[in-house]
C-alpha positions as CSV (number, residue, x, y, z in Angstrom):
1,X,86.0,109.0,159.4
2,X,85.6,112.4,157.7
3,X,88.7,114.6,157.3
4,X,86.8,117.8,157.6
5,X,85.3,118.3,161.0
6,X,82.9,121.2,161.3
7,X,83.3,123.2,164.5
8,X,80.2,124.5,166.0
9,X,80.5,128.1,167.1
10,X,78.4,130.0,169.5
11,X,76.4,132.9,168.1
12,X,77.4,135.1,171.0
13,X,81.1,134.6,170.1
14,X,80.4,135.8,166.6
15,X,78.5,138.9,167.8
16,X,81.4,139.8,170.1
17,X,83.9,139.5,167.2
18,X,82.0,141.4,164.5
19,X,81.7,144.8,166.2
20,X,85.4,145.0,166.7
21,X,86.0,144.4,163.0
22,X,83.6,147.2,162.2
23,X,85.2,149.6,164.7
24,X,88.7,149.0,163.3
25,X,87.7,149.5,159.7
26,X,85.7,152.6,160.8
27,X,88.8,153.9,162.6
28,X,91.0,153.4,159.5
29,X,88.5,155.3,157.3
30,X,88.3,158.0,159.9
31,X,92.1,158.4,159.9
32,X,92.3,158.5,156.1
33,X,89.5,161.1,156.1
34,X,91.3,163.4,158.6
35,X,94.6,163.0,156.8
36,X,93.0,164.0,153.5
37,X,91.4,167.0,155.2
38,X,94.7,168.0,156.6
39,X,96.5,167.8,153.3
40,X,93.7,169.8,151.6
41,X,93.9,172.6,154.2
42,X,97.7,172.7,153.9
43,X,97.5,173.0,150.1
44,X,94.9,175.7,150.4
45,X,97.0,177.6,152.9
46,X,100.1,177.4,150.7
47,X,98.1,178.6,147.6
48,X,96.5,181.5,149.5
49,X,99.9,182.4,151.1
50,X,101.6,182.5,147.7
51,X,98.9,184.7,146.2
52,X,99.1,187.1,149.1
53,X,102.9,187.3,148.7
54,X,102.7,187.9,145.0
55,X,100.2,190.7,145.5
56,X,102.3,192.2,148.2
57,X,105.4,192.2,146.1
58,X,103.6,193.6,143.1
59,X,102.2,196.6,145.0
60,X,105.7,197.5,146.3
61,X,107.5,197.7,142.9
62,X,110.1,200.3,142.3
63,X,110.6,202.2,139.0
64,X,113.7,200.2,138.2
65,X,111.6,197.0,138.2
66,X,110.0,198.1,135.0
67,X,113.3,197.7,133.0
68,X,114.6,194.3,132.0
69,X,118.2,195.0,132.8
70,X,117.7,197.2,135.9
71,X,120.7,197.0,138.2
72,X,123.0,195.0,135.9
73,X,126.5,196.4,135.6
74,X,127.2,194.6,132.3
75,X,125.5,195.9,129.2
76,X,123.3,193.9,126.9
77,X,126.3,193.6,124.4
78,X,128.3,191.4,126.8
79,X,129.2,188.1,125.3
80,X,127.9,189.0,121.8
81,X,131.4,189.4,120.4
82,X,131.4,193.2,119.8
């Protein structure tokens, strides 16, 4: 007697199994693709939003923004030991 018995399978059974495997792998790739698109759109939105905010803040500067110690109550000599 042989220990390894070969099963005979019907070709119709194989055809019914193979398309489901292709569909599941295609679904996984599709999900990964949409996720990467969503992450890319989010990153682009954050970058554009930051640039617009920086430009908005730059256009609305006040004259005191041009000085390094504008608004500080303590002078630059504080903590120097004078």
